[in-house]
C-alpha positions, 0 to 999 in steps of 0.5 A, a space after each residue: 742737541 749734544 748728546 741723544 743716546 738711546 735705550 740701554 746706555 750707560 748715560 741717557 743723553 737727556 742729562 747733557 741735551 737739557 743743558 746744551 744745544 748745537 746750531 742747526 747747520 743747513 746742508 748746502 753743497 759747496 765742494 764745486 766752489 772748493 770752500 768750506 761753508 762758514 756754518 760748518 766751521 761755526 758748528 766746529 768751532 762750537 765742538 772744539 769749545 766744548 771739548 776745551 771746556 770738558 778738558 778744563 773742568 776735568 781738571 778741577 777738585 770734585 768739590 769745585 766741580 760740584 759747586 759749578 755744577 750746582 750754579 750751572 743747574 740753577 741757570 738752567 732753570 732760566 730756560 722755561 721749558 726745561 723747568 716746566 718739565 722738571 715741575 710736570 714730572 715731580 708733580 706726576 710723581 707726587 713729589 713736589 712736597 718731597 724735594 724742591 725744584 732748586 735742589 733737583 736743578 742742582 743735582 742735575 747740573 752737578 750730574 752733568 759737570 762731573 762727566 768731565 772728570 769722570 770720562 777724562 781723569 785716570 781711571 784710578 782716580 775716578 773709581 778712588 771717589 767711590 768713598 765706600 762700598 755697601 753689598 759687594 758681598 752679593 757680587 762675590 757670592 753671584 761669583 762664588 755660585 759660578 753666576 752671572 749677574 744682570 746688573 740694573 742701575 737706574 738714573 740716580 746719582 752718578 749712575 756713569 761712575 757706578 758702571 765704571 766703578 764695577 767695569 773696573 773690578 770685574 768684567 762687564 758688557 754694557 749697551 751703548 748707542 754711539 751719539 752722532 757727533 764723532 768728538 762725543 763718541 770718542 769722549 764718551 767711548 773713551 772714558 767708559 771702555 776702560 778696565 773690564 768694560 766692553 760696550 756693544 750697540 742696542 740690537 740683536 748682536 748686543 743683546 747676544 752679547 749680554 747674553 754670552 757674558 752672563 752666561 761667562 759669570 760676567 755681568 750685563 749692565 742695563 738702565 732699566 728705568 727708560 720709557 719705551 715703545 716695546 715693553 711692558 707697563 708697570 706702575 712707577 710713582 703711581 703712574 703706568 710707565 712701558 718699561 724694556 723687558 730685556 733685562 728680565 728675560 736675560 735674568 729668568 732665562 740665565 738664572 743670573 743674580 739680578 743686582 741693584 747698583 746705585 751711586 749715591 753723590 755725597 754732599 760738599 763733593 766728598 765723593 760717592 757712595 756705591 750701593 749694591 743689593 740683590 733683588 732676585 728671585 724675579 717673577 716669571 711674568 715680565 709685567 710682574 718683574 717689572 713692578 717687582 724691579 720699579 718698586 725697589 727702584 722707587 724706593 731708592 729714588 724716594 730716599 734720594 730725590 734730588 739726585 734722580 733724572 727728573 728731566 728724563 720724560 719717564 711718564 710719556 705714553 705710547 698707546 701700547 699695552 705689552 708687546 714683545 721686545 724685538 730685540 729679544 724675539 729676533 734671536 731668543 727662538 
């Protein structure tokens, strides 16, 4: 598949992986023959086509991008596996009667296609698409109090633009796992590391970088609604889901302000609306904090159900109860 990013990335790779697959490449050593294996040529050609398509899409106006994205998303329903996954997730969340499969598919397609412009257009152009910002006073209050910020952005609306907009205004550190494909890494990293954004790997060094950013009075950007093998279980749409504990331990150990950041996609390609709400203080217990945060995330999703990433396997179970997060315990002692 084209992109597969790990926990804590600004953008979960599931959004792209839903639609685009790459040819499987058989690794054959042809160096002795002094030739380039044909399958490698095919793969390189495929990547070149994808990059060209992204560059062409990035030049289109936002209303046309969202129209094409909606069509793209509807066509993706022809993949039976994809359609079944969406239906299954909506059913498990009890949302079948709240939002249509067509609306969800159209929203997913818009989320993929708009990435071309968000990553490749000038930063001022992209951030200018945010037509309204609600709750900016919460960021200003944290800065006035000398507090860092734990910025929680769920997979709702255009979460990629949410991080880019914030990082264009204020210093921000975000976890990022590079994709395997060098061209995809260059595209994603170049689109994200603009303004005041710094990306760090999702390992012990990255967690230390997040902590340092908070202590400097800056923001740590985290995607909280990711199912993980190392976390705590909390209710989410009536199901028990394992979520990472890192954001809650960062917040409770530093006294940082905890802000929920959501970027709503406006209709007819009119742009975006950014909503910032303060949801701290958090409970000290990790499971209670996860339940507190995800109750508020669920409320946001219910208000915009067609813009959530329902293609993500959020309800998968890992058979664990509540283990400690190794990324935290390795260095916190």
